[in-house]
C-alpha beads as a LAMMPS data file, in Angstrom:
LAMMPS data file: protein, C-alpha beads

77 atoms
76 bonds

1 atom types
1 bond types

-500.0 500.0 xlo xhi
-500.0 500.0 ylo yhi
-500.0 500.0 zlo zhi

Masses

1 110.0

Atoms # bond

1 1 1 -29.427 14.377 -44.053
2 1 1 -26.815 15.357 -44.043
3 1 1 -27.336 16.727 -39.976
4 1 1 -27.988 13.038 -39.122
5 1 1 -24.585 11.793 -40.243
6 1 1 -23.052 15.477 -38.089
7 1 1 -24.672 13.733 -34.810
8 1 1 -23.409 10.295 -35.715
9 1 1 -19.807 11.821 -34.895
10 1 1 -20.208 13.856 -32.073
11 1 1 -20.031 10.858 -30.031
12 1 1 -18.103 6.963 -29.288
13 1 1 -20.189 3.792 -30.687
14 1 1 -20.999 1.513 -28.401
15 1 1 -17.651 -0.966 -29.392
16 1 1 -15.393 1.468 -28.370
17 1 1 -16.949 2.782 -25.274
18 1 1 -16.655 -1.753 -24.180
19 1 1 -12.804 -1.267 -25.736
20 1 1 -12.464 0.996 -23.101
21 1 1 -14.322 -0.032 -20.471
22 1 1 -12.613 -3.658 -21.263
23 1 1 -8.823 -1.817 -20.537
24 1 1 -9.560 -0.323 -17.661
25 1 1 -10.854 -3.606 -15.874
26 1 1 -7.510 -5.582 -17.188
27 1 1 -5.851 -2.806 -16.227
28 1 1 -7.314 -2.692 -12.906
29 1 1 -7.084 -6.613 -12.157
30 1 1 -3.677 -6.292 -13.450
31 1 1 -2.569 -3.276 -10.395
32 1 1 -4.742 -4.110 -8.010
33 1 1 -3.217 -7.537 -6.778
34 1 1 0.424 -5.742 -6.460
35 1 1 -0.933 -2.662 -5.020
36 1 1 -1.410 -5.354 -2.290
37 1 1 0.999 -6.758 -1.949
38 1 1 3.269 -3.377 -1.424
39 1 1 0.891 -2.746 1.113
40 1 1 1.031 -6.289 3.241
41 1 1 5.057 -5.927 2.740
42 1 1 5.100 -1.962 3.859
43 1 1 2.726 -2.950 7.097
44 1 1 5.124 -5.748 7.415
45 1 1 8.419 -3.238 6.667
46 1 1 6.839 -1.245 9.748
47 1 1 6.430 -4.090 12.383
48 1 1 10.596 -4.159 11.624
49 1 1 11.115 -1.257 11.991
50 1 1 8.437 -0.413 15.232
51 1 1 10.190 -3.784 16.719
52 1 1 13.505 -2.757 16.344
53 1 1 12.808 0.162 18.442
54 1 1 11.936 -1.579 20.723
55 1 1 14.614 -3.381 21.123
56 1 1 17.618 -0.691 20.468
57 1 1 15.518 2.142 23.627
58 1 1 15.388 -1.669 25.993
59 1 1 18.783 -1.268 25.830
60 1 1 19.367 2.343 25.912
61 1 1 17.433 2.195 28.941
62 1 1 19.989 -0.994 30.561
63 1 1 22.844 1.280 29.769
64 1 1 21.256 4.142 31.445
65 1 1 20.113 1.511 34.461
66 1 1 23.122 0.011 34.476
67 1 1 22.281 -3.335 34.007
68 1 1 23.168 -5.323 31.200
69 1 1 21.137 -5.798 27.787
70 1 1 18.990 -8.275 27.564
71 1 1 17.695 -7.609 30.989
72 1 1 14.033 -8.454 32.297
73 1 1 12.607 -4.617 32.478
74 1 1 10.474 -4.318 35.318
75 1 1 8.337 -0.995 36.511
76 1 1 10.384 -0.242 40.046
77 1 1 8.966 2.707 41.398

Bonds

1 1 1 2
2 1 2 3
3 1 3 4
4 1 4 5
5 1 5 6
6 1 6 7
7 1 7 8
8 1 8 9
9 1 9 10
10 1 10 11
11 1 11 12
12 1 12 13
13 1 13 14
14 1 14 15
15 1 15 16
16 1 16 17
17 1 17 18
18 1 18 19
19 1 19 20
20 1 20 21
21 1 21 22
22 1 22 23
23 1 23 24
24 1 24 25
25 1 25 26
26 1 26 27
27 1 27 28
28 1 28 29
29 1 29 30
30 1 30 31
31 1 31 32
32 1 32 33
33 1 33 34
34 1 34 35
35 1 35 36
36 1 36 37
37 1 37 38
38 1 38 39
39 1 39 40
40 1 40 41
41 1 41 42
42 1 42 43
43 1 43 44
44 1 44 45
45 1 45 46
46 1 46 47
47 1 47 48
48 1 48 49
49 1 49 50
50 1 50 51
51 1 51 52
52 1 52 53
53 1 53 54
54 1 54 55
55 1 55 56
56 1 56 57
57 1 57 58
58 1 58 59
59 1 59 60
60 1 60 61
61 1 61 62
62 1 62 63
63 1 63 64
64 1 64 65
65 1 65 66
66 1 66 67
67 1 67 68
68 1 68 69
69 1 69 70
70 1 70 71
71 1 71 72
72 1 72 73
73 1 73 74
74 1 74 75
75 1 75 76
76 1 76 77
């Protein structure tokens, strides 16, 4: 009889496992939308920074070629 009691205490009950799964599910439900939002914001900031670099490169090209800032850039050989 003592062996049966010792074996029962070695594992987790179904209720304990269900509670842990529920907590993990709740944390995932909170974290996933925040992760998606942070990823979208990061991609938006990367695009804005790329556009700034393109604008700076265009302005530098215009300065080197003696053209006015904002002039169109043509592929002249």
